N, C-alpha and C positions, 0 to 999 in steps of 0.2 A: 504494500500500500504506500502510495506516495504521500509524504507530508513534509511540512516545513521543518520538522525535527531533523531532516537529513541535510539541512543547510550547513555548509562549511563556513568556517570563520571568515574567509576572505570574500564572502558574498556568493560563492558558487553553491550550486545545489547538486545533490547526487540522487541517482535512481535507487529506490529501495529494493528493486528486483535484481539489478546486476552491479550496483555500486558505481556505475559510470558517473563521472562528474561533469556538470555543465555550468557555464558562466551565468546563464539566465534561466529563470523558472520556465519561461515559454519554450526554451530549447528542451528542457527536461520533459515538459508536458507533451511536446511533439514526439520525443523519443518514446515516452510511455505509450502513446497511441499507436505508433508505428511498430515498435519492437516487441511490446508486451500486450498489445490490444487492450490497454487499460485507459479508461476515461478518468483523468485526475480530478475532474470537477464532480464526479460521482463517488468520491471516496474510495477510489481504487477498484471499483467493479469493472469487469471487462465489458466491452460493448455488447457482446452476445448475452451475457448474464442480465444486463440492464434491459435489453430488448425482450428477453424471455420473461423477465419480471413484469414488464409492461403488458405483454400479451396475456400472461396468466392473470394479472389483476383485471384486465378487461373481460376475461372469460369467467371470472369468479363473481360476477355481479349478481348471480342468481338467475338461472334459467329455469323456465317451467317446461317440463316435458309433457307431451301429450299422453294421457292414459288411454290405453286400448284394452280390449278384452283379453289380450295376451299379457297384460301387466300382472305381476304377482299380487298387486293390491286390489285388483278387480274382484268383486264378489263372485263366488261360484254360484251356480243355480240353486244349490241346496242351502246357500247362505243368504239368499234374498229375503227381504223383509216380508212378513205375512205368511200365513199358512199356505202350503201347496194344495193343489186341487185334490190330491189323493188322501189328504189328512182327514181322519174321522174326528171332527170336532163338533160339539153340540153348542151352538151359540146361546142356548138358554140354560146354561149351567147354573146361573144365579137363582133361577126360579125353582121352587119346590112344588112338584105336581101332586102331592098327597092331599 
């Protein structure tokens, strides 16, 4: 990771990856981008990691999937609400016929 802690006393800056020394921070930043594929403004992340993080964040905003009859959460015919046509139920169970 590139940081200003790698600054040398005479104003030069060094690369945290290969310890190469540069007279200006801009030269070091260019070196980091070209030689190590690191974006110094992103805290040392590689350009690919930063791009992947951006695309993952965009994809994790919550997508709604379409539920079909093939979905495991879809109710089976035997789990449907209400009695099936073959059930022997007496709707007048509350009444006493005696």
